[in-house]
N, C-alpha and C positions, 0 to 999 in steps of 0.2 A: 765379407758377406754382409756386414751392416750398412756398408755403402752401397751394395747392389740393391738392397730393399729400398733404401732411401730413394735412389735414382727412379727404381720402378714405381713409386709411389708419385714423384713428381711427374712422371711420365703420363700417369693416369690423370693427374689434376688437369692435364691440357687436353684431355680428350671429354672431360665432363661438360654436360651442356649448362649455357648461362641461366642463372636463375629467372624465372619468370615473374614479372610483376602480380600482385595479389591483389584481388579486390575485396578481400577479407578483412574485417575491422576487428583488431583483437580486444576491443573494448565493447564488444556487443557480442552476445551467444547467438548461436545459429547461422546459417548460411544466408547470404543477400536473397531477397525476394525479386523473383524474376516478374514484373507486372507485364501483362500482357494488355493491350489497349482493349477497353471494354466499352460497348456504346453505353451512353448517358441512359437509356431505357433498362438496362440490365445491372445499372449500380444498385448497391444496397444503401439505404439510407442510415447516416449515422446516427448512432444511440448515445444520448448523453450518459456521463458517468453516474453511477448510483447516488452519490452525494447530491448531483445537480437535479435527479429525476424526481425527488421528493417534492412534491407540489403544495404539502401543507405547513412548510414553516412560515412564519409569520416574517411580514417585510422587515421588522425591526429585530428579528431574533437572530444572532449571529449562529453561523453554521456550526455543528458541534456534531462530534463523532465519537462512539463508544469503543476504545481500543481495546478494554478486556476488564475482567472482574477477577480479583484476588480473593481468595476465602480462607479465614482463620479457622481452623477446626477447634472445636471444643466440646466440653459434655453437654452443653447448652445449644442452642441454634448457632450456626456458622455465623461470624461476623464478617460481611462483605465489605470490599473497598472496590470501588468503581474507578478506572482510567478514562477520564473524559478530555478529549481535545478540543479545543477551540482555535481559530487562526493566530490568536495572540499568546495563548497559556495552555498549559496541561494541569489538570486537577486531578488529584487523587482525594475522592469524598466517600464517606458514609452516610448511611440514611439520616437525614435530619440536616445535613449540612447544607451550606449555600453554595452556589456558583456565581461568581461575579456579582455578587449582592441581589442578584435577580432571579434565580432558579433555585429552587429547593428540590433537594433528592427525597422523593417520596417512598420509593422502593428499589431496591437492588435484587434482580434475580442471578440466575446462574450465567445467563446470555442476554439480559436487556436490563434497562434502568427506565424508571419511570420518573420523570421530571415535572415540577410546578412552575409555571411562569407567574410570578409573584404580581407583576404588572398587570396582566391579563386575566389572571386567574383561571388558566388553563392548564390541563394536564397533558402530556405527550410523552411518548417512549422513544427511547435510543436503543437500537438492537445490535448488538455485535455481528459484524460482518466479515 
């Protein structure tokens, strides 16, 4: 009886269709996009990423991004620590501390940090995205 079942399974394998090649990439989510030819008059203009869209950054100021704010709750006012990233380093700073010997943390809010450029004596915000 066992031999009959095995032979039946082997016969069924011969009748199965061959696997079809897939265009799916297992390392990307979603299905492959089918792009239709769009006339150049109807194409959308590309928009710069938010980091590059900010035009108020000084020419010599390194790009900085606020990654998060942590707060230590206590009976008094909460003590906040800001996580700020530059292309070369990650900083964990509190109010009054300096970043790269050039920027001083003036104020840390729940979703923004105010920094002062010690070279130009300008104050600017970093907002959490």
